[in-house]
NUMAR-249721 format. One line per field, with one value per residue (C-alpha): residue number from 0; residue in three letters; x negated, y negated, z negated. Coordinates in steps of 0.5 Angstrom, whole numbers, plus 500, padded with zeros to 3 digits. Layout:
<atoms>
pos <- [NUM, ...]
code <- [ALA, ...]
px <- [X, ...]
py <- [Y, ...]
pz <- [Z, ...]
</atoms>
This chain:
<atoms>
pos <- [0, 1, 2, 3, 4, 5, 6, 7, 8, 9, 10, 11, 12, 13, 14, 15, 16, 17, 18, 19, 20, 21, 22, 23, 24, 25, 26, 27, 28, 29, 30, 31, 32, 33, 34, 35, 36, 37, 38, 39, 40, 41, 42, 43, 44, 45, 46, 47, 48, 49, 50, 51, 52, 53, 54, 55, 56, 57, 58, 59, 60, 61, 62, 63, 64, 65, 66, 67, 68, 69, 70, 71, 72, 73, 74, 75, 76, 77, 78, 79, 80, 81, 82, 83, 84, 85, 86, 87, 88, 89, 90, 91, 92, 93, 94, 95, 96, 97, 98, 99, 100, 101, 102, 103, 104, 105, 106, 107, 108, 109, 110, 111, 112, 113, 114, 115, 116, 117, 118, 119, 120, 121, 122, 123, 124, 125, 126, 127, 128, 129, 130, 131, 132, 133, 134, 135, 136, 137, 138, 139, 140, 141, 142, 143, 144, 145, 146, 147, 148, 149, 150, 151, 152, 153, 154, 155, 156, 157, 158, 159, 160, 161, 162, 163, 164, 165, 166, 167, 168, 169, 170, 171, 172, 173, 174, 175, 176, 177, 178, 179, 180, 181, 182, 183, 184, 185, 186, 187, 188, 189, 190, 191, 192, 193, 194, 195, 196, 197, 198, 199, 200, 201, 202, 203, 204, 205, 206, 207, 208, 209, 210, 211, 212, 213, 214, 215, 216, 217, 218, 219, 220, 221, 222, 223, 224, 225, 226, 227, 228, 229, 230, 231, 232, 233, 234, 235, 236, 237, 238, 239, 240, 241, 242, 243, 244, 245, 246, 247, 248, 249, 250, 251, 252, 253, 254, 255, 256, 257, 258, 259, 260, 261, 262, 263, 264, 265, 266, 267, 268, 269, 270, 271, 272, 273, 274, 275, 276, 277, 278, 279, 280, 281, 282, 283, 284, 285, 286, 287, 288, 289, 290, 291, 292, 293, 294, 295, 296, 297, 298, 299, 300, 301, 302, 303, 304, 305, 306, 307, 308, 309, 310, 311, 312, 313, 314, 315, 316, 317, 318, 319, 320, 321, 322, 323, 324, 325, 326, 327, 328, 329, 330, 331, 332, 333, 334, 335, 336, 337, 338, 339, 340, 341, 342, 343, 344, 345, 346, 347, 348, 349, 350, 351, 352, 353, 354, 355, 356, 357, 358, 359, 360, 361, 362, 363, 364, 365, 366, 367, 368, 369, 370, 371, 372, 373, 374, 375, 376, 377, 378, 379, 380, 381, 382, 383, 384, 385, 386, 387, 388, 389, 390, 391, 392, 393, 394, 395, 396, 397, 398, 399, 400, 401, 402, 403, 404, 405, 406, 407, 408, 409, 410, 411, 412, 413, 414, 415, 416, 417, 418, 419, 420, 421, 422, 423, 424, 425, 426, 427, 428, 429, 430, 431, 432, 433, 434, 435, 436, 437, 438, 439, 440, 441, 442, 443, 444, 445, 446, 447, 448, 449, 450, 451, 452, 453, 454, 455, 456, 457, 458, 459, 460, 461, 462, 463, 464, 465, 466, 467, 468, 469, 470, 471, 472, 473, 474, 475, 476, 477, 478, 479, 480, 481, 482, 483, 484, 485, 486, 487, 488, 489, 490, 491, 492, 493, 494, 495, 496, 497, 498, 499, 500, 501, 502, 503, 504, 505, 506, 507, 508, 509, 510, 511, 512, 513, 514, 515, 516, 517, 518, 519, 520, 521, 522, 523, 524, 525, 526, 527, 528, 529, 530, 531, 532, 533, 534, 535, 536, 537, 538, 539, 540, 541, 542, 543, 544, 545, 546, 547, 548, 549, 550, 551, 552, 553, 554, 555, 556, 557, 558, 559, 560, 561, 562, 563, 564, 565, 566, 567, 568, 569, 570, 571, 572, 573, 574, 575, 576, 577]
code <- [LEU, ASP, ASP, GLY, SER, SER, VAL, ARG, THR, GLY, VAL, ASP, PRO, ILE, THR, GLY, SER, ILE, SER, THR, SER, PRO, THR, GLY, ARG, PHE, LEU, GLY, ALA, ARG, PRO, VAL, SER, VAL, SER, ARG, ILE, SER, ILE, ASP, SER, SER, ALA, ALA, THR, LEU, LEU, LEU, SER, SER, ARG, PRO, TRP, ILE, SER, ARG, PRO, ASP, PRO, LYS, SER, GLY, LYS, HIS, VAL, MET, ALA, PRO, LEU, SER, TYR, ALA, PRO, LEU, ASP, HIS, GLY, CYS, SER, PHE, SER, SER, ASP, ALA, ILE, LYS, GLU, GLY, ILE, VAL, ALA, THR, SER, GLY, THR, THR, LEU, ARG, ILE, LEU, SER, VAL, GLU, SER, GLN, GLY, ALA, SER, LEU, GLY, THR, GLU, ASP, GLU, ALA, PHE, ASN, SER, ASN, ARG, VAL, GLU, LEU, ARG, TYR, THR, PRO, ARG, GLN, MET, CYS, LEU, LEU, ALA, ALA, GLY, GLY, GLN, GLU, GLY, SER, ARG, ASN, LEU, VAL, LEU, ALA, VAL, VAL, GLU, SER, ASP, TYR, ASN, ASP, TYR, GLY, MET, ALA, GLN, LYS, ASN, ALA, MET, GLY, PHE, ASP, PRO, THR, GLY, SER, GLY, LYS, LYS, LYS, LYS, LYS, GLY, ASP, ASP, GLY, ASP, GLY, MET, ASP, ILE, ASP, SER, ASP, ASP, GLU, GLU, GLU, ASN, ASP, ASN, GLY, GLU, SER, ASP, GLU, GLU, ASP, GLU, ASP, GLU, LYS, ALA, ALA, ARG, VAL, THR, PRO, ILE, ARG, GLY, PRO, VAL, PRO, ASP, GLU, PRO, GLY, HIS, TRP, GLY, SER, SER, ILE, CYS, LEU, LEU, ASP, PRO, SER, ASN, ASP, CYS, ALA, THR, LEU, ASP, ARG, ILE, GLU, LEU, GLU, GLN, ASN, GLU, ALA, ALA, PHE, CYS, CYS, ALA, SER, VAL, ARG, PHE, HIS, SER, ARG, GLY, GLY, GLU, ALA, LEU, LEU, ALA, VAL, GLY, THR, VAL, THR, GLY, MET, LYS, MET, HIS, PRO, LEU, LYS, HIS, SER, THR, SER, HIS, ILE, ILE, LEU, TYR, ARG, VAL, VAL, SER, GLY, GLY, LYS, LEU, GLN, LEU, LEU, HIS, ARG, THR, LYS, VAL, SER, ASP, GLY, PRO, VAL, LEU, ALA, LEU, SER, HIS, PHE, GLN, GLY, ARG, LEU, LEU, ALA, GLY, VAL, GLY, HIS, THR, LEU, ARG, LEU, TYR, GLU, MET, GLY, LYS, ARG, GLN, LEU, LEU, ARG, LYS, CYS, GLU, LEU, ARG, GLY, LEU, PRO, THR, MET, ILE, LYS, THR, LEU, GLN, GLY, ALA, GLY, ASP, ARG, ALA, TYR, VAL, GLY, ASP, LEU, MET, GLN, SER, MET, GLN, PHE, VAL, ARG, TYR, ASP, PRO, SER, GLY, ASN, LYS, LEU, ILE, LEU, VAL, ALA, ARG, ASP, ARG, VAL, PRO, ARG, PRO, ILE, THR, CYS, GLN, GLU, LEU, LEU, ASP, MET, ASN, THR, VAL, ALA, VAL, GLY, ASP, LYS, PHE, GLY, ASN, ILE, SER, VAL, LEU, ARG, LEU, PRO, ARG, GLY, ALA, ASP, ALA, ARG, ALA, VAL, ASP, VAL, SER, GLY, THR, ARG, ALA, LEU, TRP, ASP, SER, SER, ARG, GLU, ASP, ALA, THR, PRO, ARG, LEU, GLU, THR, LEU, CYS, ASN, TYR, HIS, VAL, GLY, GLU, VAL, VAL, THR, GLY, MET, THR, ARG, ALA, SER, LEU, VAL, ALA, GLY, GLY, SER, ASP, SER, LEU, ILE, TYR, VAL, THR, VAL, THR, GLY, ARG, ILE, GLY, ALA, LEU, VAL, PRO, PHE, THR, SER, ARG, GLU, SER, VAL, GLU, PHE, TYR, THR, GLY, LEU, GLU, GLY, CYS, LEU, ARG, THR, ASP, ALA, PRO, ARG, PRO, THR, GLY, ARG, GLU, PRO, GLN, ALA, TYR, ARG, SER, TYR, TYR, ALA, PRO, ILE, LYS, HIS, VAL, ILE, ASP, GLY, ASP, LEU, CYS, GLU, MET, TYR, GLY, LYS, LEU, SER, PHE, GLU, GLU, GLN, LYS, LYS, VAL, ALA, ASP, LYS, LEU, GLU, ARG, ASN, VAL, ALA, GLU, VAL, VAL, LYS, LYS, LEU, GLU, ASP, THR, ARG, ASN, ALA, LEU, LEU]
px <- [627, 627, 630, 624, 627, 626, 630, 628, 632, 631, 631, 633, 627, 632, 637, 634, 640, 639, 641, 647, 645, 639, 635, 634, 629, 628, 620, 619, 622, 618, 619, 616, 611, 609, 602, 600, 594, 591, 590, 587, 587, 595, 599, 602, 605, 603, 608, 607, 611, 610, 607, 603, 607, 604, 610, 608, 611, 608, 604, 606, 613, 615, 619, 618, 615, 613, 609, 606, 599, 596, 593, 594, 599, 597, 599, 597, 593, 591, 587, 580, 574, 567, 561, 561, 569, 572, 579, 580, 585, 582, 587, 588, 590, 590, 583, 580, 578, 578, 577, 580, 581, 586, 582, 582, 586, 591, 592, 597, 603, 608, 606, 610, 604, 603, 608, 604, 597, 594, 588, 585, 583, 578, 581, 578, 584, 590, 595, 601, 605, 604, 608, 608, 607, 606, 599, 599, 603, 605, 612, 609, 602, 604, 600, 603, 598, 599, 598, 596, 596, 591, 590, 588, 589, 583, 578, 573, 573, 568, 564, 564, 561, 556, 554, 553, 549, 554, 553, 560, 557, 553, 546, 542, 535, 529, 525, 518, 514, 509, 502, 500, 503, 508, 513, 518, 522, 522, 526, 522, 523, 522, 525, 519, 519, 516, 510, 511, 518, 521, 527, 528, 528, 533, 538, 545, 548, 544, 546, 553, 553, 549, 556, 561, 565, 564, 569, 564, 564, 570, 572, 572, 578, 585, 588, 582, 585, 581, 585, 585, 589, 587, 589, 589, 590, 595, 593, 586, 585, 587, 581, 580, 580, 580, 579, 581, 578, 582, 579, 580, 584, 589, 593, 597, 603, 608, 608, 613, 613, 617, 619, 621, 626, 622, 616, 618, 619, 612, 611, 607, 605, 607, 604, 606, 601, 600, 594, 592, 597, 597, 601, 603, 606, 608, 605, 602, 599, 601, 604, 604, 606, 601, 602, 597, 597, 594, 590, 587, 582, 586, 584, 588, 588, 591, 596, 598, 599, 606, 606, 612, 615, 620, 616, 611, 613, 614, 618, 619, 623, 625, 632, 636, 629, 627, 623, 627, 623, 624, 621, 622, 629, 631, 632, 630, 631, 625, 624, 617, 614, 608, 604, 608, 614, 621, 626, 633, 637, 637, 641, 639, 641, 639, 638, 631, 626, 627, 623, 625, 629, 632, 636, 641, 646, 649, 647, 641, 640, 636, 633, 632, 626, 631, 638, 639, 642, 645, 649, 648, 652, 649, 654, 651, 657, 655, 648, 648, 647, 653, 653, 658, 657, 652, 651, 653, 648, 641, 636, 629, 628, 622, 624, 630, 633, 639, 643, 648, 651, 655, 651, 644, 639, 635, 629, 627, 621, 625, 625, 632, 635, 641, 646, 650, 656, 660, 667, 672, 674, 669, 666, 672, 674, 667, 667, 662, 660, 655, 661, 665, 672, 670, 667, 673, 672, 664, 665, 670, 667, 670, 669, 663, 665, 662, 658, 660, 655, 656, 650, 645, 639, 633, 627, 622, 617, 617, 619, 614, 617, 623, 625, 630, 627, 627, 621, 623, 625, 632, 634, 638, 636, 634, 632, 624, 621, 614, 613, 607, 603, 603, 609, 613, 621, 627, 635, 638, 645, 651, 655, 660, 664, 662, 655, 657, 661, 656, 650, 655, 656, 649, 646, 651, 649, 642, 643, 643, 640, 633, 627, 626, 618, 620, 627, 630, 637, 636, 643, 641, 634, 637, 642, 636, 638, 645, 649, 647, 653, 654, 647, 645, 638, 634, 628, 633, 636, 629, 628, 633, 627, 623, 628, 628, 632, 637, 638, 639, 644, 648, 648, 650, 656, 658, 658, 661, 655, 649, 642, 640, 645, 643, 636, 638, 642, 636, 631, 636, 637, 629, 628, 633, 628, 621]
py <- [279, 281, 275, 271, 268, 269, 269, 268, 269, 269, 274, 272, 273, 276, 280, 282, 280, 277, 270, 270, 264, 266, 261, 262, 259, 260, 261, 263, 267, 274, 278, 276, 280, 278, 279, 277, 272, 267, 260, 256, 262, 263, 268, 266, 269, 269, 269, 271, 269, 265, 261, 262, 260, 259, 260, 259, 255, 249, 248, 241, 240, 248, 248, 253, 250, 253, 250, 252, 253, 248, 254, 259, 264, 271, 278, 281, 278, 279, 277, 276, 275, 275, 271, 265, 265, 266, 265, 267, 270, 276, 276, 278, 274, 278, 282, 277, 278, 271, 269, 263, 259, 254, 247, 244, 238, 242, 247, 242, 244, 240, 234, 230, 230, 238, 238, 234, 235, 229, 228, 221, 218, 212, 206, 199, 195, 195, 200, 196, 202, 209, 213, 220, 222, 228, 228, 232, 233, 240, 242, 248, 245, 238, 237, 231, 226, 220, 213, 208, 200, 196, 189, 184, 177, 172, 177, 178, 184, 189, 186, 179, 183, 186, 180, 177, 183, 186, 193, 196, 202, 198, 202, 196, 196, 199, 194, 193, 189, 184, 185, 178, 180, 175, 181, 178, 183, 182, 186, 191, 191, 198, 203, 207, 213, 213, 218, 218, 221, 216, 216, 223, 221, 215, 215, 218, 211, 207, 213, 212, 204, 205, 208, 203, 200, 192, 187, 183, 176, 171, 166, 159, 157, 160, 164, 170, 177, 184, 189, 196, 202, 209, 216, 221, 229, 231, 239, 238, 234, 227, 227, 221, 222, 215, 208, 201, 195, 189, 182, 175, 174, 179, 183, 189, 189, 195, 201, 206, 212, 211, 215, 211, 215, 212, 215, 222, 222, 222, 220, 213, 208, 201, 196, 190, 184, 177, 173, 167, 168, 163, 164, 157, 154, 160, 160, 163, 162, 168, 175, 181, 188, 193, 200, 206, 213, 219, 223, 229, 230, 225, 218, 212, 209, 202, 202, 194, 188, 184, 177, 175, 169, 166, 169, 174, 182, 185, 191, 196, 202, 207, 206, 210, 211, 204, 200, 195, 190, 185, 178, 173, 172, 175, 182, 185, 191, 192, 197, 199, 196, 197, 191, 189, 191, 188, 184, 187, 184, 180, 178, 171, 168, 173, 170, 169, 174, 182, 186, 193, 197, 203, 206, 212, 213, 206, 202, 199, 197, 191, 189, 182, 179, 175, 176, 184, 188, 187, 193, 192, 195, 196, 195, 199, 196, 189, 190, 186, 187, 186, 184, 189, 188, 184, 184, 178, 179, 176, 182, 181, 188, 192, 198, 202, 209, 211, 216, 217, 213, 208, 209, 206, 206, 200, 197, 190, 187, 186, 193, 195, 201, 200, 204, 200, 203, 200, 200, 204, 201, 195, 197, 197, 190, 187, 180, 178, 171, 171, 170, 164, 168, 168, 161, 159, 165, 165, 159, 163, 166, 173, 173, 179, 185, 185, 192, 195, 197, 204, 205, 200, 202, 198, 202, 196, 196, 194, 200, 200, 206, 211, 217, 223, 229, 236, 238, 245, 251, 251, 245, 239, 233, 227, 220, 220, 213, 210, 204, 199, 202, 209, 212, 217, 218, 221, 220, 227, 227, 231, 236, 237, 233, 238, 235, 228, 229, 233, 227, 222, 224, 226, 219, 216, 220, 219, 211, 211, 217, 217, 213, 206, 205, 197, 197, 195, 198, 203, 200, 193, 195, 199, 193, 187, 184, 187, 192, 199, 203, 210, 212, 216, 215, 221, 218, 217, 224, 227, 225, 230, 235, 230, 230, 234, 240, 237, 231, 236, 240, 234, 231, 238, 239, 232, 235, 242, 246, 249, 247, 252, 250, 243, 245, 250, 244, 240, 245, 247, 240, 239, 245, 243, 238, 240]
pz <- [306, 313, 316, 314, 307, 300, 294, 287, 281, 274, 268, 261, 256, 251, 254, 260, 264, 272, 274, 278, 282, 286, 289, 297, 302, 309, 310, 318, 323, 321, 316, 309, 306, 298, 294, 288, 287, 282, 282, 276, 272, 273, 276, 283, 289, 297, 301, 309, 315, 321, 316, 309, 303, 295, 290, 283, 276, 275, 268, 268, 269, 268, 275, 280, 286, 293, 298, 305, 306, 312, 315, 321, 321, 317, 318, 311, 305, 297, 292, 292, 287, 287, 284, 290, 290, 283, 286, 293, 298, 303, 309, 316, 322, 329, 329, 324, 317, 313, 306, 304, 297, 295, 294, 287, 289, 292, 286, 283, 287, 284, 287, 292, 297, 297, 302, 307, 311, 313, 318, 317, 324, 324, 328, 330, 328, 325, 328, 331, 334, 337, 342, 344, 352, 356, 360, 366, 373, 372, 368, 365, 363, 360, 354, 349, 347, 342, 344, 339, 340, 335, 334, 329, 328, 327, 329, 335, 341, 341, 347, 343, 337, 341, 344, 337, 335, 330, 329, 327, 324, 319, 320, 322, 323, 319, 315, 313, 309, 312, 312, 309, 302, 302, 301, 306, 310, 317, 323, 327, 334, 335, 331, 328, 324, 317, 317, 309, 310, 306, 310, 308, 301, 301, 296, 297, 296, 301, 306, 304, 305, 312, 315, 311, 316, 316, 318, 323, 324, 323, 328, 326, 330, 330, 336, 337, 337, 337, 340, 343, 346, 343, 346, 341, 342, 336, 337, 336, 329, 333, 336, 340, 348, 351, 348, 352, 349, 351, 352, 353, 346, 349, 343, 344, 340, 342, 347, 350, 354, 360, 366, 372, 377, 383, 380, 380, 372, 371, 364, 364, 358, 358, 353, 351, 350, 348, 350, 345, 340, 334, 328, 325, 329, 333, 340, 346, 353, 357, 356, 360, 361, 363, 366, 365, 367, 363, 368, 367, 361, 357, 360, 362, 369, 370, 375, 375, 370, 370, 367, 364, 361, 356, 350, 347, 348, 342, 344, 350, 351, 356, 359, 364, 368, 368, 363, 357, 355, 349, 351, 346, 345, 352, 354, 361, 365, 369, 375, 378, 384, 388, 385, 379, 375, 378, 374, 375, 370, 363, 357, 354, 348, 343, 336, 335, 337, 339, 335, 336, 342, 343, 348, 349, 355, 357, 351, 348, 341, 339, 333, 332, 328, 323, 325, 324, 330, 336, 341, 348, 354, 361, 366, 373, 377, 376, 374, 368, 360, 356, 348, 345, 337, 332, 325, 321, 315, 317, 316, 318, 322, 322, 324, 326, 328, 332, 328, 334, 339, 334, 328, 327, 321, 320, 315, 313, 311, 304, 303, 304, 308, 311, 316, 321, 325, 331, 329, 333, 340, 339, 346, 350, 347, 348, 351, 357, 354, 360, 365, 367, 366, 358, 358, 353, 349, 348, 342, 338, 331, 333, 340, 339, 334, 327, 325, 319, 313, 311, 307, 303, 299, 296, 297, 294, 299, 306, 311, 317, 320, 320, 324, 324, 323, 320, 316, 315, 320, 321, 316, 318, 320, 315, 315, 314, 313, 311, 307, 308, 302, 305, 301, 305, 303, 306, 306, 306, 308, 304, 307, 302, 297, 292, 292, 293, 286, 283, 284, 283, 276, 275, 277, 272, 266, 268, 268, 261, 258, 263, 260, 263, 263, 265, 262, 268, 270, 276, 279, 279, 282, 287, 289, 289, 295, 297, 292, 293, 297, 299, 297, 291, 287, 288, 284, 278, 279, 279, 272, 269, 269, 265, 259, 253, 253, 248, 253, 259, 255, 254, 261, 263, 259, 261, 268, 266, 268, 264, 265, 270, 275, 275, 276, 281, 285, 285, 287, 293, 295, 295, 299, 304, 306, 304]
</atoms>
């Protein structure tokens, strides 16, 4: 259509009647052009808008699927075939003519992975956190760069590895046999080229083994860390712009983009580091907050280091033109100085250790390592932080995402996702337990309001990160999460009562009719640690397409619908996300 959307309707093979419930999807901002192509010897459709799409029926599941092409916008396109390319596409983009083909591993458009395009970036250590920040001083010429902090326990830094003679590429030195005939291999002092050309005839396995990354020497004592700060360019295939290696057993655990009002709003990179940290028992020598500036060319320039006390720095966040830091079980607000950060105020006595931080307005949302969430309000008149509410359910928080001023979604290390909300009026009646006037109220159990649990859902894997975003143009925001095994999932909010009733009935039918490979009851699994609440199991609803037609018709009759309507409802929900 001219409005950038596509409409697909079905034709009955017997009567020839057209379906009265077409499926629509928004593709882009430009009018859509359509052409026929061939993929894996089956018919498909190429849809061109502000981005190219491919539409075709999936031969495995029988569903009609659409997937975007990871390619530049195309103006015109049609099918192309030659001796070199059996199934290809010839297209124009601007003033260029392009010939392309869909990769064989990407031809299965019905898989979940088909909606995403990934770029692999080799890192030296385990990534701990990353953030986006603007590079450049001019408002109109700012480019976004990606900062990643990496650290590994029980590992040496790169300088120490190089001093030990370790080669991270695994290439090693060339070897030759001794002239005395003993058959021993010795290292050559200088790399001489082989006159017989043996290096050109090496086996491919040997070449692959030479570039395989090797872990390197293992420290014989605990407390050694290897860490670095990496700066990537997302617009150029995540190319590495700069890398700073941390030394002296210093490990970076968190980072944040902060704009100090005293600095004129320039985006700076704040990194929290811990030196000499040991796990069992948990102790460390010193902690620092380091400020970097991104200069022209994508390089990091050190501004200053600030030594902090009272615990390791595991969380940083921008807050009202200042830096909010979680230092152990203390929440601190810093202002930028000439030589170091200046402490403005703090809130002590948080349960165990601050793991996550977010700020919005005059509120800070603090995730504890063992005791769930705390809502904190900043009082500018008294320059103090006041605890507004806390969650009484112990949750080991691993990540969080702010949904609105009163609602936050959290993930814990037991594989649960929960949505917590501040009760109405709780902020007004919050008691400042740090003041002497509330000394007699601080010991009461109900002195601090309690957060309400709106939703609870067991994913089954440790949730390592989440964000609120829309994956399609013009779509509504969803809660996107990732797990420790690399799985990407999403929680889609319902906008109508009719959708809630439909999916509730469909989930109830599939709990008994869907196949169970492990024999486990779906509701019991999703309620592994806490009862499932206000969340529909989307994986279970997707099992409807794998049932036989007789079972599908039986489930549709229970919902007072036909099979086509149920399938269309599932497709519409999936298209709203992907």
